[in-house]
CHARMM-style PDB file with segment names, atoms N, HN, CA, C and O in Angstrom:
ATOM      1  N   UNK     1     250.351 218.378  -0.948  1.00  0.00      PROA
ATOM      2  CA  UNK     1     250.045 217.552   0.078  1.00  0.00      PROA
ATOM      3  C   UNK     1     249.868 218.204   1.227  1.00  0.00      PROA
ATOM      4  O   UNK     1     250.727 218.980   1.648  1.00  0.00      PROA
ATOM      5  N   UNK     2     248.522 217.922   1.985  1.00  0.00      PROA
ATOM      6  HN  UNK     2     247.825 217.292   1.643  1.00  0.00      PROA
ATOM      7  CA  UNK     2     248.166 218.577   3.067  1.00  0.00      PROA
ATOM      8  C   UNK     2     248.442 217.861   4.306  1.00  0.00      PROA
ATOM      9  O   UNK     2     248.639 218.466   5.360  1.00  0.00      PROA
ATOM     10  N   UNK     3     248.464 216.543   4.211  1.00  0.00      PROA
ATOM     11  HN  UNK     3     248.304 216.050   3.355  1.00  0.00      PROA
ATOM     12  CA  UNK     3     248.646 215.737   5.471  1.00  0.00      PROA
ATOM     13  C   UNK     3     249.111 214.341   5.228  1.00  0.00      PROA
ATOM     14  O   UNK     3     248.446 213.677   4.433  1.00  0.00      PROA
ATOM     15  N   UNK     4     250.111 213.815   5.770  1.00  0.00      PROA
ATOM     16  HN  UNK     4     250.652 214.354   6.415  1.00  0.00      PROA
ATOM     17  CA  UNK     4     250.611 212.425   5.789  1.00  0.00      PROA
ATOM     18  C   UNK     4     250.714 211.704   7.018  1.00  0.00      PROA
ATOM     19  O   UNK     4     251.490 212.131   7.872  1.00  0.00      PROA
ATOM     20  N   UNK     5     249.986 210.583   7.250  1.00  0.00      PROA
ATOM     21  HN  UNK     5     249.355 210.236   6.555  1.00  0.00      PROA
ATOM     22  CA  UNK     5     250.508 209.713   8.347  1.00  0.00      PROA
ATOM     23  C   UNK     5     250.756 208.369   7.752  1.00  0.00      PROA
ATOM     24  O   UNK     5     249.818 207.660   7.388  1.00  0.00      PROA
ATOM     25  N   UNK     6     251.971 208.017   7.649  1.00  0.00      PROA
ATOM     26  HN  UNK     6     252.733 208.593   7.944  1.00  0.00      PROA
ATOM     27  CA  UNK     6     252.474 206.828   6.985  1.00  0.00      PROA
ATOM     28  C   UNK     6     251.714 205.621   7.463  1.00  0.00      PROA
ATOM     29  O   UNK     6     251.517 205.418   8.662  1.00  0.00      PROA
ATOM     30  N   UNK     7     251.333 204.902   6.604  1.00  0.00      PROA
ATOM     31  HN  UNK     7     251.492 205.067   5.630  1.00  0.00      PROA
ATOM     32  CA  UNK     7     250.407 203.545   6.724  1.00  0.00      PROA
ATOM     33  C   UNK     7     249.037 203.829   7.232  1.00  0.00      PROA
ATOM     34  O   UNK     7     248.311 202.922   7.639  1.00  0.00      PROA
ATOM     35  N   UNK     8     248.642 205.201   7.210  1.00  0.00      PROA
ATOM     36  HN  UNK     8     249.232 205.938   6.879  1.00  0.00      PROA
ATOM     37  CA  UNK     8     247.348 205.427   7.893  1.00  0.00      PROA
ATOM     38  C   UNK     8     246.455 206.525   7.030  1.00  0.00      PROA
ATOM     39  O   UNK     8     245.270 206.290   6.797  1.00  0.00      PROA
ATOM     40  N   UNK     9     247.009 207.572   6.635  1.00  0.00      PROA
ATOM     41  HN  UNK     9     247.972 207.764   6.824  1.00  0.00      PROA
ATOM     42  CA  UNK     9     246.347 208.777   6.139  1.00  0.00      PROA
ATOM     43  C   UNK     9     247.044 209.513   4.973  1.00  0.00      PROA
ATOM     44  O   UNK     9     248.229 209.827   5.081  1.00  0.00      PROA
ATOM     45  N   UNK    10     246.372 209.779   3.921  1.00  0.00      PROA
ATOM     46  HN  UNK    10     245.409 209.524   3.833  1.00  0.00      PROA
ATOM     47  CA  UNK    10     246.930 210.706   2.935  1.00  0.00      PROA
ATOM     48  C   UNK    10     245.946 211.773   2.501  1.00  0.00      PROA
ATOM     49  O   UNK    10     244.840 211.402   2.110  1.00  0.00      PROA
ATOM     50  N   UNK    11     246.232 213.019   2.532  1.00  0.00      PROA
ATOM     51  HN  UNK    11     247.131 213.321   2.850  1.00  0.00      PROA
ATOM     52  CA  UNK    11     245.116 214.155   2.256  1.00  0.00      PROA
ATOM     53  C   UNK    11     245.970 215.109   1.316  1.00  0.00      PROA
ATOM     54  O   UNK    11     247.137 215.405   1.573  1.00  0.00      PROA
ATOM     55  N   UNK    12     245.276 215.561   0.201  1.00  0.00      PROA
ATOM     56  HN  UNK    12     244.329 215.320  -0.008  1.00  0.00      PROA
ATOM     57  CA  UNK    12     245.798 216.421  -0.633  1.00  0.00      PROA
ATOM     58  C   UNK    12     244.748 217.400  -1.309  1.00  0.00      PROA
ATOM     59  O   UNK    12     243.567 217.057  -1.364  1.00  0.00      PROA
ATOM     60  N   UNK    13     245.160 218.583  -1.809  1.00  0.00      PROA
ATOM     61  HN  UNK    13     246.120 218.861  -1.764  1.00  0.00      PROA
ATOM     62  CA  UNK    13     244.480 219.476  -2.502  1.00  0.00      PROA
ATOM     63  C   UNK    13     244.375 219.070  -4.035  1.00  0.00      PROA
ATOM     64  O   UNK    13     245.404 218.960  -4.702  1.00  0.00      PROA
ATOM     65  N   UNK    14     243.127 218.850  -4.580  1.00  0.00      PROA
ATOM     66  HN  UNK    14     242.291 218.939  -4.038  1.00  0.00      PROA
ATOM     67  CA  UNK    14     243.193 218.645  -5.872  1.00  0.00      PROA
ATOM     68  C   UNK    14     242.519 219.785  -6.764  1.00  0.00      PROA
ATOM     69  O   UNK    14     241.456 220.355  -6.519  1.00  0.00      PROA
ATOM     70  N   UNK    15     243.337 219.985  -7.814  1.00  0.00      PROA
ATOM     71  HN  UNK    15     244.201 219.521  -8.013  1.00  0.00      PROA
ATOM     72  CA  UNK    15     242.794 221.238  -8.815  1.00  0.00      PROA
ATOM     73  C   UNK    15     242.724 222.556  -7.974  1.00  0.00      PROA
ATOM     74  O   UNK    15     241.728 223.273  -8.069  1.00  0.00      PROA
ATOM     75  N   UNK    16     243.739 222.879  -7.174  1.00  0.00      PROA
ATOM     76  HN  UNK    16     244.549 222.297  -7.097  1.00  0.00      PROA
ATOM     77  CA  UNK    16     243.726 224.132  -6.484  1.00  0.00      PROA
ATOM     78  C   UNK    16     243.577 225.326  -7.310  1.00  0.00      PROA
ATOM     79  O   UNK    16     244.306 225.460  -8.292  1.00  0.00      PROA
ATOM     80  N   UNK    17     242.794 226.115  -7.040  1.00  0.00      PROA
ATOM     81  HN  UNK    17     242.201 226.006  -6.241  1.00  0.00      PROA
ATOM     82  CA  UNK    17     242.136 227.520  -7.719  1.00  0.00      PROA
ATOM     83  C   UNK    17     241.124 227.094  -8.786  1.00  0.00      PROA
ATOM     84  O   UNK    17     240.536 227.937  -9.463  1.00  0.00      PROA
ATOM     85  N   UNK    18     240.938 225.855  -8.921  1.00  0.00      PROA
ATOM     86  HN  UNK    18     241.416 225.170  -8.371  1.00  0.00      PROA
ATOM     87  CA  UNK    18     239.940 225.655  -9.992  1.00  0.00      PROA
ATOM     88  C   UNK    18     238.658 224.811  -9.493  1.00  0.00      PROA
ATOM     89  O   UNK    18     237.514 225.078  -9.862  1.00  0.00      PROA
ATOM     90  N   UNK    19     238.975 223.795  -8.638  1.00  0.00      PROA
ATOM     91  HN  UNK    19     239.905 223.578  -8.339  1.00  0.00      PROA
ATOM     92  CA  UNK    19     238.028 222.907  -8.029  1.00  0.00      PROA
ATOM     93  C   UNK    19     238.124 223.098  -6.570  1.00  0.00      PROA
ATOM     94  O   UNK    19     237.125 223.036  -5.853  1.00  0.00      PROA
ATOM     95  N   UNK    20     239.366 223.340  -6.097  1.00  0.00      PROA
ATOM     96  HN  UNK    20     240.177 223.390  -6.680  1.00  0.00      PROA
ATOM     97  CA  UNK    20     239.449 223.423  -4.636  1.00  0.00      PROA
ATOM     98  C   UNK    20     238.932 222.282  -3.834  1.00  0.00      PROA
ATOM     99  O   UNK    20     238.213 222.513  -2.863  1.00  0.00      PROA
ATOM    100  N   UNK    21     239.247 221.061  -4.172  1.00  0.00      PROA
ATOM    101  HN  UNK    21     239.831 220.873  -4.962  1.00  0.00      PROA
ATOM    102  CA  UNK    21     238.685 219.868  -3.581  1.00  0.00      PROA
ATOM    103  C   UNK    21     239.761 219.198  -2.756  1.00  0.00      PROA
ATOM    104  O   UNK    21     240.930 219.224  -3.142  1.00  0.00      PROA
ATOM    105  N   UNK    22     239.444 218.665  -1.757  1.00  0.00      PROA
ATOM    106  HN  UNK    22     238.494 218.644  -1.444  1.00  0.00      PROA
ATOM    107  CA  UNK    22     240.385 217.929  -0.873  1.00  0.00      PROA
ATOM    108  C   UNK    22     240.031 216.433  -0.924  1.00  0.00      PROA
ATOM    109  O   UNK    22     238.874 216.062  -0.724  1.00  0.00      PROA
ATOM    110  N   UNK    23     240.983 215.618  -1.180  1.00  0.00      PROA
ATOM    111  HN  UNK    23     241.922 215.920  -1.342  1.00  0.00      PROA
ATOM    112  CA  UNK    23     240.795 214.140  -1.185  1.00  0.00      PROA
ATOM    113  C   UNK    23     241.636 213.574  -0.095  1.00  0.00      PROA
ATOM    114  O   UNK    23     242.820 213.862   0.079  1.00  0.00      PROA
ATOM    115  N   UNK    24     240.923 212.731   0.638  1.00  0.00      PROA
ATOM    116  HN  UNK    24     239.961 212.497   0.497  1.00  0.00      PROA
ATOM    117  CA  UNK    24     241.549 211.969   1.815  1.00  0.00      PROA
ATOM    118  C   UNK    24     241.407 210.643   1.754  1.00  0.00      PROA
ATOM    119  O   UNK    24     240.248 210.293   1.531  1.00  0.00      PROA
ATOM    120  N   UNK    25     242.204 209.769   1.877  1.00  0.00      PROA
ATOM    121  HN  UNK    25     243.146 210.053   2.058  1.00  0.00      PROA
ATOM    122  CA  UNK    25     242.330 208.299   2.108  1.00  0.00      PROA
ATOM    123  C   UNK    25     242.892 207.862   3.352  1.00  0.00      PROA
ATOM    124  O   UNK    25     243.970 208.287   3.768  1.00  0.00      PROA
ATOM    125  N   UNK    26     242.086 206.904   4.039  1.00  0.00      PROA
ATOM    126  HN  UNK    26     241.210 206.559   3.702  1.00  0.00      PROA
ATOM    127  CA  UNK    26     242.292 206.317   5.203  1.00  0.00      PROA
ATOM    128  C   UNK    26     242.753 204.759   5.104  1.00  0.00      PROA
ATOM    129  O   UNK    26     241.997 204.032   4.458  1.00  0.00      PROA
ATOM    130  N   UNK    27     243.717 204.271   5.579  1.00  0.00      PROA
ATOM    131  HN  UNK    27     244.331 204.861   6.103  1.00  0.00      PROA
ATOM    132  CA  UNK    27     243.961 202.794   5.610  1.00  0.00      PROA
ATOM    133  C   UNK    27     243.575 202.393   7.119  1.00  0.00      PROA
ATOM    134  O   UNK    27     244.079 202.936   8.102  1.00  0.00      PROA
ATOM    135  N   UNK    28     242.659 201.419   7.169  1.00  0.00      PROA
ATOM    136  HN  UNK    28     242.250 200.978   6.371  1.00  0.00      PROA
ATOM    137  CA  UNK    28     242.312 200.831   8.561  1.00  0.00      PROA
ATOM    138  C   UNK    28     242.673 199.305   8.555  1.00  0.00      PROA
ATOM    139  O   UNK    28     242.073 198.651   7.702  1.00  0.00      PROA
ATOM    140  N   UNK    29     243.492 198.671   9.308  1.00  0.00      PROA
ATOM    141  HN  UNK    29     243.979 199.203  10.001  1.00  0.00      PROA
ATOM    142  CA  UNK    29     243.572 197.250   9.558  1.00  0.00      PROA
ATOM    143  C   UNK    29     242.165 196.592   9.582  1.00  0.00      PROA
ATOM    144  O   UNK    29     241.272 197.221  10.150  1.00  0.00      PROA
ATOM    145  N   UNK    30     241.954 195.700   9.167  1.00  0.00      PROA
ATOM    146  HN  UNK    30     242.679 195.189   8.706  1.00  0.00      PROA
ATOM    147  CA  UNK    30     240.668 194.899   8.972  1.00  0.00      PROA
ATOM    148  C   UNK    30     240.824 193.361   8.804  1.00  0.00      PROA
ATOM    149  O   UNK    30     240.941 192.845   7.693  1.00  0.00      PROA
ATOM    150  N   UNK    31     240.820 192.661   9.957  1.00  0.00      PROA
ATOM    151  HN  UNK    31     240.725 193.080  10.860  1.00  0.00      PROA
ATOM    152  CA  UNK    31     240.944 191.172   9.869  1.00  0.00      PROA
ATOM    153  C   UNK    31     242.439 190.857   9.183  1.00  0.00      PROA
ATOM    154  O   UNK    31     243.465 191.297   9.702  1.00  0.00      PROA
ATOM    155  N   UNK    32     242.455 190.103   8.042  1.00  0.00      PROA
ATOM    156  HN  UNK    32     241.621 189.746   7.620  1.00  0.00      PROA
ATOM    157  CA  UNK    32     243.872 189.953   7.531  1.00  0.00      PROA
ATOM    158  C   UNK    32     244.234 190.818   6.385  1.00  0.00      PROA
ATOM    159  O   UNK    32     245.188 190.626   5.632  1.00  0.00      PROA
ATOM    160  N   UNK    33     243.439 191.722   6.329  1.00  0.00      PROA
ATOM    161  HN  UNK    33     242.663 191.877   6.941  1.00  0.00      PROA
ATOM    162  CA  UNK    33     243.666 192.912   5.299  1.00  0.00      PROA
ATOM    163  C   UNK    33     243.561 194.334   5.684  1.00  0.00      PROA
ATOM    164  O   UNK    33     243.782 194.708   6.835  1.00  0.00      PROA
ATOM    165  N   UNK    34     243.218 195.141   4.706  1.00  0.00      PROA
ATOM    166  HN  UNK    34     243.038 194.837   3.770  1.00  0.00      PROA
ATOM    167  CA  UNK    34     243.189 196.596   5.036  1.00  0.00      PROA
ATOM    168  C   UNK    34     241.871 197.130   4.346  1.00  0.00      PROA
ATOM    169  O   UNK    34     241.490 196.799   3.222  1.00  0.00      PROA
ATOM    170  N   UNK    35     241.250 197.991   5.184  1.00  0.00      PROA
ATOM    171  HN  UNK    35     241.559 198.259   6.097  1.00  0.00      PROA
ATOM    172  CA  UNK    35     239.999 198.758   4.727  1.00  0.00      PROA
ATOM    173  C   UNK    35     240.525 200.213   4.211  1.00  0.00      PROA
ATOM    174  O   UNK    35     241.156 200.992   4.925  1.00  0.00      PROA
ATOM    175  N   UNK    36     240.163 200.450   2.860  1.00  0.00      PROA
ATOM    176  HN  UNK    36     239.651 199.817   2.280  1.00  0.00      PROA
ATOM    177  CA  UNK    36     240.343 201.837   2.399  1.00  0.00      PROA
ATOM    178  C   UNK    36     239.100 202.514   2.292  1.00  0.00      PROA
ATOM    179  O   UNK    36     238.073 202.058   1.789  1.00  0.00      PROA
ATOM    180  N   UNK    37     239.296 203.855   2.899  1.00  0.00      PROA
ATOM    181  HN  UNK    37     240.130 204.225   3.308  1.00  0.00      PROA
ATOM    182  CA  UNK    37     238.268 204.668   2.929  1.00  0.00      PROA
ATOM    183  C   UNK    37     238.656 206.060   2.079  1.00  0.00      PROA
ATOM    184  O   UNK    37     239.793 206.528   2.123  1.00  0.00      PROA
ATOM    185  N   UNK    38     237.628 206.632   1.340  1.00  0.00      PROA
ATOM    186  HN  UNK    38     236.704 206.252   1.304  1.00  0.00      PROA
ATOM    187  CA  UNK    38     238.053 207.703   0.551  1.00  0.00      PROA
ATOM    188  C   UNK    38     237.031 208.740   0.826  1.00  0.00      PROA
ATOM    189  O   UNK    38     235.877 208.350   1.002  1.00  0.00      PROA
ATOM    190  N   UNK    39     237.300 210.038   0.889  1.00  0.00      PROA
ATOM    191  HN  UNK    39     238.237 210.355   0.746  1.00  0.00      PROA
ATOM    192  CA  UNK    39     236.380 211.182   1.076  1.00  0.00      PROA
ATOM    193  C   UNK    39     236.709 212.376   0.230  1.00  0.00      PROA
ATOM    194  O   UNK    39     237.870 212.780   0.164  1.00  0.00      PROA
ATOM    195  N   UNK    40     235.769 212.930  -0.391  1.00  0.00      PROA
ATOM    196  HN  UNK    40     234.826 212.602  -0.336  1.00  0.00      PROA
ATOM    197  CA  UNK    40     236.153 214.015  -1.293  1.00  0.00      PROA
ATOM    198  C   UNK    40     235.236 215.207  -0.743  1.00  0.00      PROA
ATOM    199  O   UNK    40     234.017 215.079  -0.627  1.00  0.00      PROA
ATOM    200  N   UNK    41     235.966 216.441  -0.396  1.00  0.00      PROA
ATOM    201  HN  UNK    41     236.956 216.545  -0.489  1.00  0.00      PROA
ATOM    202  CA  UNK    41     235.274 217.583   0.011  1.00  0.00      PROA
ATOM    203  C   UNK    41     235.632 218.805  -0.895  1.00  0.00      PROA
ATOM    204  O   UNK    41     236.761 219.005  -1.343  1.00  0.00      PROA
ATOM    205  N   UNK    42     234.629 219.536  -1.096  1.00  0.00      PROA
ATOM    206  HN  UNK    42     233.712 219.374  -0.732  1.00  0.00      PROA
ATOM    207  CA  UNK    42     234.739 220.741  -2.054  1.00  0.00      PROA
ATOM    208  C   UNK    42     234.030 220.810  -3.165  1.00  0.00      PROA
ATOM    209  O   UNK    42     233.121 219.988  -3.277  1.00  0.00      PROA
ATOM    210  N   UNK    43     234.234 221.720  -4.188  1.00  0.00      PROA
ATOM    211  HN  UNK    43     234.972 222.388  -4.098  1.00  0.00      PROA
ATOM    212  CA  UNK    43     233.471 221.945  -5.197  1.00  0.00      PROA
ATOM    213  C   UNK    43     233.366 221.113  -6.340  1.00  0.00      PROA
ATOM    214  O   UNK    43     232.514 221.288  -7.211  1.00  0.00      PROA
ATOM    215  N   UNK    44     234.256 220.169  -6.356  1.00  0.00      PROA
ATOM    216  HN  UNK    44     234.949 220.027  -5.649  1.00  0.00      PROA
ATOM    217  CA  UNK    44     234.275 219.218  -7.437  1.00  0.00      PROA
ATOM    218  C   UNK    44     232.921 218.573  -7.511  1.00  0.00      PROA
ATOM    219  O   UNK    44     232.481 218.382  -8.645  1.00  0.00      PROA
ATOM    220  N   UNK    45     232.242 218.232  -6.555  1.00  0.00      PROA
ATOM    221  HN  UNK    45     232.600 218.387  -5.634  1.00  0.00      PROA
ATOM    222  CA  UNK    45     231.103 217.436  -6.568  1.00  0.00      PROA
ATOM    223  C   UNK    45     230.047 218.120  -6.989  1.00  0.00      PROA
ATOM    224  O   UNK    45     228.979 217.510  -7.048  1.00  0.00      PROA
ATOM    225  N   UNK    46     230.090 219.503  -7.370  1.00  0.00      PROA
ATOM    226  HN  UNK    46     230.957 219.999  -7.322  1.00  0.00      PROA
ATOM    227  CA  UNK    46     229.058 220.310  -7.960  1.00  0.00      PROA
ATOM    228  C   UNK    46     229.599 220.901  -9.269  1.00  0.00      PROA
ATOM    229  O   UNK    46     228.846 221.629  -9.916  1.00  0.00      PROA
ATOM    230  N   UNK    47     230.872 220.644  -9.729  1.00  0.00      PROA
ATOM    231  HN  UNK    47     231.483 220.052  -9.204  1.00  0.00      PROA
ATOM    232  CA  UNK    47     231.317 221.274 -10.783  1.00  0.00      PROA
ATOM    233  C   UNK    47     231.682 220.301 -11.969  1.00  0.00      PROA
ATOM    234  O   UNK    47     232.245 219.231 -11.735  1.00  0.00      PROA
ATOM    235  N   UNK    48     231.364 220.678 -13.189  1.00  0.00      PROA
ATOM    236  HN  UNK    48     230.906 221.546 -13.379  1.00  0.00      PROA
ATOM    237  CA  UNK    48     231.370 219.774 -14.182  1.00  0.00      PROA
ATOM    238  C   UNK    48     232.918 219.747 -14.577  1.00  0.00      PROA
ATOM    239  O   UNK    48     233.559 220.779 -14.779  1.00  0.00      PROA
ATOM    240  N   UNK    49     233.412 218.559 -14.660  1.00  0.00      PROA
ATOM    241  HN  UNK    49     232.891 217.720 -14.496  1.00  0.00      PROA
ATOM    242  CA  UNK    49     234.825 218.162 -14.891  1.00  0.00      PROA
ATOM    243  C   UNK    49     235.168 218.790 -16.341  1.00  0.00      PROA
ATOM    244  O   UNK    49     234.507 218.797 -17.379  1.00  0.00      PROA
ATOM    245  N   UNK    50     236.316 219.262 -16.063  1.00  0.00      PROA
ATOM    246  HN  UNK    50     236.853 219.256 -15.219  1.00  0.00      PROA
ATOM    247  CA  UNK    50     236.807 219.966 -17.413  1.00  0.00      PROA
ATOM    248  C   UNK    50     236.453 221.396 -17.669  1.00  0.00      PROA
ATOM    249  O   UNK    50     237.112 222.173 -18.359  1.00  0.00      PROA
ATOM    250  N   UNK    51     235.378 221.648 -17.060  1.00  0.00      PROA
ATOM    251  HN  UNK    51     234.843 221.017 -16.499  1.00  0.00      PROA
ATOM    252  CA  UNK    51     234.915 223.078 -17.339  1.00  0.00      PROA
ATOM    253  C   UNK    51     235.704 224.043 -16.383  1.00  0.00      PROA
ATOM    254  O   UNK    51     236.208 223.651 -15.330  1.00  0.00      PROA
ATOM    255  N   UNK    52     235.772 225.373 -16.847  1.00  0.00      PROA
ATOM    256  HN  UNK    52     235.363 225.691 -17.702  1.00  0.00      PROA
ATOM    257  CA  UNK    52     236.463 226.346 -15.881  1.00  0.00      PROA
ATOM    258  C   UNK    52     235.363 227.203 -15.214  1.00  0.00      PROA
ATOM    259  O   UNK    52     234.316 227.463 -15.806  1.00  0.00      PROA
ATOM    260  N   UNK    53     235.622 227.617 -14.009  1.00  0.00      PROA
ATOM    261  HN  UNK    53     236.472 227.406 -13.528  1.00  0.00      PROA
ATOM    262  CA  UNK    53     234.386 228.426 -13.500  1.00  0.00      PROA
ATOM    263  C   UNK    53     234.373 229.747 -14.266  1.00  0.00      PROA
ATOM    264  O   UNK    53     235.284 230.172 -14.977  1.00  0.00      PROA
ATOM    265  N   UNK    54     233.268 230.296 -14.027  1.00  0.00      PROA
ATOM    266  HN  UNK    54     232.528 229.951 -13.450  1.00  0.00      PROA
ATOM    267  CA  UNK    54     232.983 231.501 -14.732  1.00  0.00      PROA
ATOM    268  C   UNK    54     233.706 232.785 -13.927  1.00  0.00      PROA
ATOM    269  O   UNK    54     233.753 232.951 -12.708  1.00  0.00      PROA
ATOM    270  N   UNK    55     234.213 233.579 -14.906  1.00  0.00      PROA
ATOM    271  HN  UNK    55     234.175 233.444 -15.896  1.00  0.00      PROA
ATOM    272  CA  UNK    55     234.857 234.780 -14.155  1.00  0.00      PROA
ATOM    273  C   UNK    55     234.014 236.130 -14.173  1.00  0.00      PROA
ATOM    274  O   UNK    55     234.510 237.213 -13.862  1.00  0.00      PROA
ATOM    275  N   UNK    56     232.714 235.962 -14.560  1.00  0.00      PROA
ATOM    276  HN  UNK    56     232.311 235.082 -14.813  1.00  0.00      PROA
ATOM    277  CA  UNK    56     231.751 237.042 -14.530  1.00  0.00      PROA
ATOM    278  C   UNK    56     231.323 237.282 -13.197  1.00  0.00      PROA
ATOM    279  OT1 UNK    56     230.501 238.167 -12.963  1.00  0.00      PROA
TER     280      UNK     56
END
């Protein structure tokens, strides 16, 4: 877990040392509900899921 702000934000590192991807969720009040935003940063967007990076 990288960062937590109760009822607002959650950020964690996904697949450390393999994909090194940071996933962030934001919760924002909107009218009578809540808006959920999601952001992915890191190599997972260009990495084939399940494959291991080359060691060559």
